[in-house]
C-alpha positions in Angstrom: 185.7 15.0 93.0 185.0 13.5 96.4 185.5 9.7 96.3 187.0 9.7 92.8 189.4 6.9 93.8 190.1 4.5 96.5 192.1 5.8 99.6 195.3 4.6 97.9 194.5 6.6 94.8 193.7 3.7 92.6 190.7 3.7 90.2 187.6 1.9 91.6 187.5 -1.8 90.7 184.5 -3.0 88.8 183.1 -6.5 89.3 181.3 -7.1 86.0 180.9 -10.9 86.5 177.8 -10.7 88.7 174.7 -8.4 88.4 174.6 -5.2 90.4 171.4 -3.4 91.3 172.4 0.0 89.9 173.4 -1.5 86.6 170.3 -3.8 86.4 168.1 -0.8 87.2 169.9 1.1 84.4 169.1 -1.7 82.0 165.5 -1.7 83.0 165.3 2.1 82.4 166.7 1.6 78.9 170.3 2.7 79.7 173.5 1.4 78.3 175.8 1.5 81.3 175.5 -2.2 82.1 177.1 -5.6 81.4 175.9 -9.0 80.2 175.2 -10.3 83.7 173.1 -7.2 84.4 171.2 -7.6 81.2 170.6 -11.3 81.9 169.3 -10.5 85.4 167.1 -7.8 84.0 165.6 -10.1 81.4 165.0 -12.8 84.0 163.1 -10.3 86.1 161.1 -9.1 83.1 160.3 -12.7 82.2 159.0 -13.4 85.6 157.4 -10.0 86.2 156.9 -8.2 82.9 155.8 -4.9 84.4 159.0 -4.4 86.4 160.4 -1.9 83.8 157.2 0.1 84.2 157.8 0.2 88.0 161.3 1.5 87.4 160.0 4.3 85.2 157.3 5.1 87.7 159.9 5.5 90.4 161.8 7.9 88.2 158.7 9.9 87.5 158.0 10.0 91.3 161.5 11.4 91.9 160.9 14.2 89.4 157.5 15.1 90.9 158.9 14.9 94.5 161.9 17.2 93.7 159.6 19.7 91.9 157.3 19.8 95.0 160.3 20.2 97.4 161.7 23.1 95.4 158.6 24.9 94.2 156.3 24.3 97.2 158.4 23.5 100.2 161.3 25.9 99.4 164.0 23.3 99.7 167.3 24.2 98.1 169.5 21.4 99.4 169.3 17.7 98.6 171.0 14.6 99.8 170.3 11.7 97.4 171.3 8.4 98.8 171.5 5.4 96.5 171.8 7.5 93.4 172.2 4.9 90.8 173.6 5.5 87.3 173.0 8.9 85.8 169.9 9.1 83.5 167.6 11.8 82.4 166.2 14.2 85.0 168.6 13.5 87.8 167.8 15.2 91.1 170.2 18.1 90.5 168.9 18.7 87.0 165.3 19.0 88.2 166.1 21.1 91.2 168.5 23.5 89.4 166.1 24.1 86.6 163.6 25.5 89.1 166.1 27.1 91.5 169.7 27.4 90.0 171.1 27.9 93.5 170.1 24.4 94.6 172.9 22.2 96.0 172.9 18.4 95.6 175.0 15.7 97.1 174.7 12.2 95.6 175.7 9.1 97.5 176.4 5.6 96.1 178.8 2.7 96.6 178.8 1.3 93.1 182.2 1.9 91.4 180.6 2.3 88.0 178.3 5.0 89.4 181.5 6.6 90.7 183.0 6.6 87.3 180.0 8.2 85.7 179.5 10.7 88.5 182.0 13.0 86.9 179.3 13.9 84.4 177.2 15.2 87.3 179.8 17.5 88.8 179.1 20.6 86.7 178.8 23.6 89.1 178.8 27.4 89.0 179.4 29.6 92.0 175.6 29.7 92.7 175.0 26.0 92.6 176.9 22.9 93.5 176.7 19.2 92.8 178.9 16.7 94.5 179.2 12.9 94.8 180.3 10.7 97.7 181.4 7.1 97.5 179.8 5.7 100.7 177.5 3.1 102.0 174.1 3.9 103.4 175.0 1.8 106.5 177.4 4.6 107.4 175.0 7.5 108.0 177.3 9.5 110.2 180.1 9.3 107.6 177.7 10.4 104.9 176.5 13.4 106.8 180.0 14.4 107.8 181.2 14.4 104.2 177.9 15.9 102.9 178.4 18.9 105.2 181.3 20.0 102.9 178.6 21.0 100.3 175.4 21.2 102.3 174.5 23.4 105.3 173.0 20.8 107.7 171.7 23.6 109.9 169.2 24.4 107.1 166.5 22.1 105.7 167.5 19.3 103.4 165.5 17.1 101.1 166.6 13.5 101.8 166.0 11.3 98.8 165.8 7.6 99.6 164.4 5.9 96.5 164.7 2.1 96.5 167.6 2.2 98.9 166.2 0.9 102.2 165.0 -2.2 100.3 168.7 -3.0 99.8 169.2 -3.1 103.6 168.4 -6.3 105.4 166.5 -6.3 108.6 169.7 -7.4 110.4 171.2 -4.0 109.4 168.3 -2.1 110.9 167.0 0.1 108.0 164.7 2.1 110.3 167.7 2.8 112.6 169.8 4.0 109.7 167.0 6.3 108.6 166.5 7.7 112.1 170.3 8.4 112.3 170.2 10.3 109.1 167.1 12.3 110.0 168.3 13.1 113.5 171.1 15.3 112.0 168.9 17.2 109.6 167.4 20.5 110.5 163.7 20.9 111.3 161.8 21.7 108.1 163.8 19.0 106.2 161.8 16.5 104.1 162.1 12.7 103.4 161.1 11.4 100.0 161.1 7.6 100.1 159.9 4.8 97.8 160.4 1.0 98.0 159.0 -2.3 96.8 156.3 -4.2 98.7 155.7 -7.9 99.1 152.1 -8.1 98.1 152.6 -9.4 94.6 153.5 -13.1 94.4 155.1 -12.8 90.9 157.3 -9.9 92.0 158.3 -11.9 95.1 159.4 -14.8 93.0 161.3 -12.5 90.6 163.1 -10.7 93.4 164.0 -14.1 95.0 165.5 -15.3 91.7 167.4 -12.0 91.4 168.8 -12.3 94.9 170.1 -15.8 94.2 172.5 -14.5 91.6 173.2 -10.9 92.4 176.1 -9.2 94.2 173.5 -7.5 96.4 170.1 -8.4 97.5 166.7 -6.6 97.6 164.2 -6.9 100.5 160.6 -6.4 99.7 158.5 -5.4 102.8 154.9 -5.1 103.7 153.0 -1.9 103.0 152.8 -1.4 106.8 156.6 -1.6 107.1 157.0 1.0 104.3 154.5 3.3 105.9 156.3 2.8 109.2 159.5 4.5 107.8 157.5 7.8 108.0 156.7 7.5 111.7 157.2 10.7 113.6 157.1 12.8 110.4 154.4 15.0 108.9 153.2 13.2 105.7 152.4 15.4 102.7 149.2 14.6 100.9 148.2 12.1 99.5 150.3 10.1 102.1 151.9 6.8 101.4 150.6 5.6 98.1 151.6 3.7 94.9 154.2 5.6 93.0 151.8 6.2 90.1 149.4 8.0 92.5 151.6 10.5 94.3 150.5 13.8 92.8 150.4 12.6 89.2 150.8 15.1 86.4 149.1 14.7 83.0 152.1 13.0 81.5 152.1 10.5 84.3 148.5 9.4 84.0 148.3 6.3 81.9 145.8 4.1 83.7 147.2 2.5 86.9 147.5 -1.3 86.8 147.5 -3.7 89.8 151.3 -3.9 89.3 151.7 -0.3 90.2 151.0 -1.2 93.8 154.2 -3.2 93.8 156.0 0.0 95.1 154.9 2.6 97.6 156.2 6.1 98.1 155.6 9.2 100.2 157.0 12.6 101.1 157.1 13.8 104.7 158.4 16.8 106.7 160.5 16.8 109.9 158.9 19.1 112.4 
């Protein structure tokens, strides 16, 4: 498995004494791959913003719908999923390969615990492939170079960026990182992106409290900033909307609440 150990061959080292975003997210989704500091951070967020677990579930549902669209309607058979997080139900490769068994998926994350659990993802047959890279989104050229071992970058790719640019500070130029990734992808590729917005005071306070104690920080941005990530691409209808409102299916319709607007998403095509 690509990235199964550090360069020296040692197993990845886990820091379980401070919360980590992938493990906190896992807790909010009802998973078990987390530690007491992650659960404490998750409970603090829920106390300050009770609907945060709903936002996490809505993002997962958006991922499912976006992958279904990309496979069934856009004809995409390759996916680069950056900021994968811990495996849960209906991961990108599971959704894609149910519809098109030949789909190839590369996951990217830099959390050692995700790396440990990624072995469960790497089940492949000659007609399909799933791989995992240990890498940081701030190194887009390195990601693309290694992803090219599994994906044909001369053919369209579905780039999945769910909740990951929010983990990049403005000093690290999230827009520039995204542009560098997209510049290497073939015309006809798609971007599926979602991230949190700064329009809800309670969420702003919860994220600030989380950032004060976490190993990594999250950066909420304005709706205009989120929409700006799609500049130069052809947005798919209905455009940049709340995650609950992007092509909802019957199982997704449960009455949108104001909190649903705390995260926006969209899918767009590179011409």
